[in-house]
N, C-alpha and C positions, 0 to 999 in steps of 0.2 A: 503492499499501500505508501509506503513512505518514497518507492521511487517511481510510482506512477507521480506519488505530489509533485517531487522532483523533476520531474519531465514537462508537466503542466508548468510549473514557475519557470523552468528553462523555457519555454516555448512562449511565455507573456512576457516573460522580459527581455529577452533577446533577441526574438523575431517579430515578436507584436509589440517590441519596445513599449509596454506597459507598464506603468507604477503600483495599480491597484486591481485587483481582481474584485468584480461585481458578486456578490450573494446575493440572497434573495428570491423574490416573487412579488410578482405586480398584485397588489391590495384591490385595482380600480376602482382606486378612490378620481382619476380624473384630473389630478391636477399639474402631471407632466403636458396634459391637452392642453395647457390652456397658460396664461402668463410666460410665453415661448419666446425666447430668443433666437435667431437663426441664425446660421452662419453661413455665409457664404465664402470660398475660399478662404484667407487670411481672417476676415471681416466679419462684422456681425451688420445685415443689413439695417440704415440707421434711415434710410428715405423710400419714400410712398413711390416716387419715381423709378429707381433698383428695383422694388418689388415687382413693378407693372411688367419692367423687362423680364424678370426672372418665373414670374408666373406663365409668360408664353414660350421659356425654354423648358420647365420641367413640372411636371405632371402635379408634384408633391406641392409645390405652392399654389398650384390652383386650390386646395383645401385650407388654406388658413386665412384668416380676418382679422383685417388691425386691430387692433382693440385699444393702440395706446402709445407713445413712445416718453422714451427715457434718458439719460444720459448714456446708457450704454445701447441704446439702438430701438428698432421700432422694436413693440412690444404683441404676440400673435395668440390668437385662442385656433383650436382646429374644429373644421366643420362636422367630423366627423364623427365626434365624442357625443353620445346619446346620454345628457344631463339625468332624467330621469330613469333610465337605469345600468348607468355607470358601465355604458360598454362601447367600444368602436364599432364602428359603422361600417367600418371593412378590415376587421381586423385581419380575415385570410388571406386580405391581398393588399396590408396597409405598407405605408414605403419603407427604404431599407432603415431613417433616420428613426422609426418609430420602434422597429426591430431591435435596433441595437440599443435604445433608448435605458436605461443611462450609459451613458460613455463616460469614460474620465476625462472628457474634453472639457464636460463641465466647470472641472475643478479648474482648468487652466484658466478659464472666464472668470472665476472667483463667483461663484453658483454653488450651490449647496441642493440637496435633494429635501426635497418637499416633507414638511414634520409628519411624520405618519405611514409613509413610504415604506412599502414592505423590501426594497432594494439598500444595499447598502455596499461600501467598497474598502475594502481591505487592502493594507498595503502587502505588494507579494514582500518586501525584505520586510522581517521582523525591526523595530529601532532599535534593540540591544543588537542586532546583527550589523546596524549602517554602524553603527555608534563604533562598534569593535575594529572596523575596515578602518574608519575613517583617525580613530586613536591609531592604529600601527602604520600611518602616515610617517614621512618624516616632515618636520616642519620645515621649510623651505621659503625662505626670501620673505619672510612675516616680521613684522614690528609691532609692537604691543606698548602703546605710550600711555603711562599715566600723568597724574599733574604733579609726579616728581622724581618718577623713575620711566627712563626710555630703554626697553628690551630688545635688543637686537638677533633677530634669528637665522639673518640670512650667513652668518659664517660659521652655525652650530654644526659641533660633528660627534660632540660628546652628550651631557648632561650637565653643563655649566657652561648658562647663556652669558653672554658681553652685558654685563650691567653698566650704566653711565648714569650720573645726575642730571638731570635735565638744567638747564638755566631757566 
């Protein structure tokens, strides 16, 4: 079992370049179908003119309605979410963006999962393992300043850093 988990970890980390693994299942709350920010390329859609053009390029955009706008961009909701039954009207043929939701890209945009969402993200590497790998690295070209002391680690070859009183 540990071997299988290590293979999955390797694939996610080094092939898919992921930092997190998605866990859980959908609770059909619909939060992911409202207050949506959509990225196209490397940026979030932030103008209705851009959105109008994109609607003609990809069918997914035709499912979205503009609900508002803020500093991040346009805010959308999906017209295929049935508010009363809490289901997607096109679930079996829903777009790839919906099939992959939630993806760790939302963290890079500064977003988070809705409260009560059935999904969660777990780091692929445990914090303790990351800390150990960082602690093993030698300090190079590193300077630490405080009010009275300057420590220069750029020429450190052993555990005796050069300390100087600062002026």
